[in-house]
SENU-456312 format. One record per residue (C-alpha): x, y, z; residue in three letters. Coordinates in pm, 1 decimal. Layout:
# SENU-456312
{{X, Y, Z}, ALA}
...
This chain:
# SENU-456312
{{-828.1, -2253.7, -1832.6}, UNK}
{{-832.3, -1978.5, -2091.1}, UNK}
{{-784.0, -1617.1, -1987.2}, UNK}
{{-1028.6, -1355.6, -2104.8}, UNK}
{{-883.9, -1017.7, -2187.4}, UNK}
{{-948.2, -651.3, -2239.0}, UNK}
{{-687.4, -451.6, -2430.0}, UNK}
{{-588.3, -90.9, -2386.4}, UNK}
{{-717.4, 137.9, -2656.8}, UNK}
{{-448.8, 273.9, -2887.4}, UNK}
{{-677.8, 498.6, -3089.4}, UNK}
{{-750.1, 859.3, -2996.5}, UNK}
{{-1069.6, 914.0, -2804.9}, UNK}
{{-1232.6, 1196.0, -2995.2}, UNK}
{{-1579.5, 1212.5, -2842.3}, UNK}
{{-1652.3, 1458.9, -2564.4}, UNK}
{{-1938.5, 1531.6, -2330.1}, UNK}
{{-2048.2, 1819.4, -2549.9}, UNK}
{{-2153.7, 1566.2, -2813.9}, UNK}
{{-2377.5, 1374.1, -2574.1}, UNK}
{{-2755.1, 1430.2, -2579.1}, UNK}
{{-2913.3, 1627.0, -2295.3}, UNK}
{{-3052.5, 1413.1, -2009.9}, UNK}
{{-3403.5, 1293.9, -2081.9}, UNK}
{{-3466.5, 1060.7, -1789.3}, UNK}
{{-3323.4, 933.4, -1461.9}, UNK}
{{-3003.7, 729.0, -1524.3}, UNK}
{{-3051.8, 353.8, -1492.2}, UNK}
{{-2690.5, 232.9, -1510.7}, UNK}
{{-2337.1, 372.6, -1467.9}, UNK}
{{-2296.7, 394.3, -1847.7}, UNK}
{{-2623.7, 583.3, -1902.4}, UNK}
{{-2566.6, 913.0, -2086.6}, UNK}
{{-2845.0, 1067.5, -1879.8}, UNK}
{{-2577.4, 1126.0, -1614.5}, UNK}
{{-2434.0, 1396.4, -1840.3}, UNK}
{{-2591.3, 1721.8, -1723.9}, UNK}
{{-2521.4, 2070.9, -1861.5}, UNK}
{{-2318.6, 2139.6, -1545.6}, UNK}
{{-2098.1, 1834.9, -1607.0}, UNK}
{{-2059.6, 1930.4, -1972.5}, UNK}
{{-1940.3, 2275.7, -1866.4}, UNK}
{{-1703.2, 2125.4, -1609.2}, UNK}
{{-1561.6, 1886.8, -1869.5}, UNK}
{{-1513.1, 2159.5, -2130.7}, UNK}
{{-1339.7, 2389.6, -1881.0}, UNK}
{{-1105.6, 2126.7, -1735.0}, UNK}
{{-746.1, 2186.6, -1848.0}, UNK}
{{-545.2, 1871.4, -1780.3}, UNK}
{{-220.6, 2041.5, -1880.7}, UNK}
{{-226.1, 2228.6, -1547.5}, UNK}
{{-46.6, 2050.6, -1259.2}, UNK}
{{-328.8, 2129.2, -1017.4}, UNK}
{{-611.7, 2041.0, -1258.4}, UNK}
{{-754.7, 1764.5, -1038.0}, UNK}
{{-708.5, 1929.0, -699.6}, UNK}
{{-1026.8, 1970.2, -500.7}, UNK}
{{-1231.3, 1729.1, -711.5}, UNK}
{{-1545.1, 1590.2, -549.1}, UNK}
{{-1497.2, 1214.9, -584.6}, UNK}
{{-1824.2, 1053.2, -476.7}, UNK}
{{-1851.2, 686.5, -591.8}, UNK}
{{-2224.5, 732.1, -646.8}, UNK}
{{-2178.6, 1031.1, -879.2}, UNK}
{{-2007.4, 1095.9, -1214.9}, UNK}
{{-1652.7, 1232.0, -1210.3}, UNK}
{{-1479.1, 1473.5, -1447.6}, UNK}
{{-1105.0, 1417.5, -1424.5}, UNK}
{{-772.2, 1368.9, -1603.3}, UNK}
{{-534.0, 1082.0, -1663.3}, UNK}
{{-232.5, 1080.0, -1432.8}, UNK}
{{-7.6, 1204.9, -1714.3}, UNK}
{{-249.5, 1483.8, -1809.4}, UNK}
{{-279.7, 1352.2, -2165.7}, UNK}
{{-653.4, 1279.2, -2149.9}, UNK}
{{-958.7, 1409.2, -1973.7}, UNK}
{{-1258.0, 1197.9, -1886.2}, UNK}
{{-1621.2, 1220.8, -1790.3}, UNK}
{{-1675.9, 904.1, -1589.4}, UNK}
{{-1997.2, 746.9, -1475.3}, UNK}
{{-2051.5, 643.4, -1110.3}, UNK}
{{-1839.4, 359.1, -974.8}, UNK}
{{-1953.9, 24.5, -1112.3}, UNK}
{{-1695.1, -200.0, -944.8}, UNK}
{{-1503.2, -75.4, -642.5}, UNK}
{{-1141.7, -137.4, -551.5}, UNK}
{{-1246.8, -362.2, -262.3}, UNK}
{{-1400.7, -595.5, -522.4}, UNK}
{{-1056.6, -665.6, -672.2}, UNK}
{{-914.9, -964.8, -485.1}, UNK}
{{-588.2, -975.4, -678.0}, UNK}
{{-392.8, -787.8, -945.6}, UNK}
{{-74.7, -939.8, -1085.5}, UNK}
{{161.2, -832.0, -1364.5}, UNK}
{{311.8, -1097.7, -1589.8}, UNK}
{{348.8, -1225.7, -1943.6}, UNK}
{{45.5, -1356.2, -2127.8}, UNK}
{{43.4, -1728.2, -2207.7}, UNK}
{{21.5, -1846.3, -2567.0}, UNK}
{{-204.0, -2122.4, -2707.6}, UNK}
{{39.0, -2390.6, -2588.7}, UNK}
{{69.1, -2244.8, -2240.8}, UNK}
{{414.4, -2101.2, -2298.4}, UNK}
{{468.3, -1736.4, -2194.4}, UNK}
{{472.5, -1477.7, -2474.7}, UNK}
{{633.1, -1133.7, -2484.3}, UNK}
{{292.3, -968.5, -2426.6}, UNK}
{{281.8, -795.9, -2089.1}, UNK}
{{-51.3, -820.5, -1908.0}, UNK}
{{-218.0, -736.2, -1580.2}, UNK}
{{-437.1, -1016.8, -1451.0}, UNK}
{{-730.4, -906.2, -1237.1}, UNK}
{{-937.8, -1129.9, -1013.7}, UNK}
{{-1272.0, -1007.5, -880.1}, UNK}
{{-1470.9, -1128.2, -582.4}, UNK}
{{-1750.5, -1374.5, -653.9}, UNK}
{{-2008.0, -1102.2, -588.1}, UNK}
{{-1840.1, -854.1, -821.3}, UNK}
{{-1772.8, -1112.6, -1095.3}, UNK}
{{-2133.5, -1105.3, -1216.8}, UNK}
{{-2149.1, -725.6, -1199.8}, UNK}
{{-1825.4, -698.7, -1396.7}, UNK}
{{-1942.1, -966.4, -1642.3}, UNK}
{{-2272.2, -788.7, -1711.0}, UNK}
{{-2085.9, -458.7, -1745.3}, UNK}
{{-1840.6, -611.1, -1994.0}, UNK}
{{-2128.1, -729.1, -2214.3}, UNK}
{{-2288.8, -385.3, -2202.7}, UNK}
{{-1969.1, -193.5, -2272.0}, UNK}
{{-1857.7, -432.0, -2546.2}, UNK}
{{-2143.7, -297.6, -2756.8}, UNK}
{{-2068.1, 69.6, -2690.7}, UNK}
{{-1867.3, 283.4, -2936.5}, UNK}
{{-1526.2, 432.3, -2859.1}, UNK}
{{-1454.6, 591.8, -2620.2}, UNK}
{{-1756.7, 480.0, -2417.8}, UNK}
{{-1639.0, 117.7, -2420.5}, UNK}
{{-1336.9, 206.3, -2205.9}, UNK}
{{-1337.4, 127.4, -1834.6}, UNK}
{{-1139.9, 370.2, -1622.1}, UNK}
{{-961.7, 290.3, -1295.8}, UNK}
{{-896.0, 590.0, -1073.0}, UNK}
{{-655.9, 654.6, -787.8}, UNK}
{{-645.1, 988.5, -606.3}, UNK}
{{-932.7, 1094.4, -833.4}, UNK}
{{-720.6, 1059.0, -1148.5}, UNK}
{{-734.2, 788.0, -1415.6}, UNK}
{{-441.7, 546.5, -1397.5}, UNK}
{{-559.1, 320.2, -1680.7}, UNK}
{{-863.2, 305.4, -1911.9}, UNK}
{{-864.5, -6.2, -2130.2}, UNK}
{{-1138.0, -90.0, -2378.1}, UNK}
{{-1323.7, -421.4, -2391.5}, UNK}
{{-1270.4, -666.2, -2674.7}, UNK}
{{-1477.8, -950.6, -2531.9}, UNK}
{{-1717.3, -1033.5, -2252.1}, UNK}
{{-1563.5, -1136.0, -1918.2}, UNK}
{{-1811.2, -1364.3, -1740.8}, UNK}
{{-1579.6, -1544.8, -1498.1}, UNK}
{{-1431.4, -1267.0, -1285.9}, UNK}
{{-1087.1, -1312.4, -1444.1}, UNK}
{{-974.6, -1021.1, -1663.4}, UNK}
{{-650.4, -952.7, -1845.8}, UNK}
{{-545.0, -601.1, -1941.4}, UNK}
{{-287.7, -571.1, -2219.1}, UNK}
{{-151.3, -266.0, -2393.8}, UNK}
{{155.7, -62.0, -2469.0}, UNK}
{{311.7, -75.2, -2125.3}, UNK}
{{637.1, -229.8, -2005.6}, UNK}
{{663.7, -502.0, -1742.5}, UNK}
{{771.4, -244.7, -1483.2}, UNK}
{{477.3, -19.8, -1571.0}, UNK}
{{243.8, -320.1, -1546.6}, UNK}
{{383.4, -401.3, -1202.1}, UNK}
{{321.0, -45.3, -1086.0}, UNK}
{{-33.4, -46.4, -1224.9}, UNK}
{{-108.2, -383.6, -1065.7}, UNK}
{{5.2, -250.4, -726.4}, UNK}
{{-216.6, 56.7, -768.4}, UNK}
{{-517.2, -154.1, -868.9}, UNK}
{{-463.6, -394.1, -580.5}, UNK}
{{-420.5, -106.7, -334.0}, UNK}
{{-795.3, -48.2, -326.7}, UNK}
{{-851.5, -403.4, -206.1}, UNK}
{{-631.8, -374.4, 104.4}, UNK}
{{-819.3, -390.2, 436.3}, UNK}
{{-785.8, -54.8, 611.3}, UNK}
{{-931.5, 54.5, 943.0}, UNK}
{{-912.1, 431.0, 896.5}, UNK}
{{-1074.5, 677.2, 658.6}, UNK}
{{-869.1, 638.0, 339.5}, UNK}
{{-847.1, 941.6, 113.8}, UNK}
{{-682.0, 742.7, -166.6}, UNK}
{{-875.5, 459.1, -322.3}, UNK}
{{-907.0, 256.3, -639.9}, UNK}
{{-1234.8, 248.0, -822.5}, UNK}
{{-1344.1, 136.9, -1165.0}, UNK}
{{-1593.3, 357.5, -1346.2}, UNK}
{{-1735.1, 343.6, -1696.7}, UNK}
{{-1646.2, 624.9, -1934.3}, UNK}
{{-1932.4, 841.2, -2056.2}, UNK}
{{-1692.7, 1032.9, -2279.3}, UNK}
{{-1324.8, 1111.5, -2315.3}, UNK}
{{-1112.5, 1353.6, -2508.8}, UNK}
{{-750.8, 1325.0, -2615.3}, UNK}
{{-557.0, 1645.3, -2549.7}, UNK}
{{-288.2, 1759.8, -2790.0}, UNK}
{{16.1, 1950.8, -2669.9}, UNK}
């Protein structure tokens, strides 16, 4: 069967929360810009991801938006509430993408498999985000309240099987796959570290 894919964005994300319109109604979906309040705009503008402790003390509530940084501090994000949780990822595997004839290529990918319940949610979300402009069409995965990867959609993913490709090495893909799969592990205690996938409401590339 063919593998659907979403590729990592290589262009700079230039939009920020300050360009978003003020909330005019109650948000109806995780990608709704009505989540962006003046308080979140202020928090986003004041966040300095170049500081080592920039994300310490963040309130990471899956039902609420999150202002945070990428793990390398190169980007900051205003994320919508969690749309697909880490427990909805049943598998995450790093490998090489297959070509038209089924032979492996030199393109490194991370293959994600979602639960049957989450597959429809993720499929509907992919259709919605496919029609959004950059950077709002990027889907961020967070761990320890920071963004580990935020690929953009290039096609709808209706079958619960996604492939993330981008400028990462095989070793980096293996590490990312382990982090994405970590959120799906059954745990009996209160876990402070989790994986979650949230839509981007806005993102800004930082220059150093």
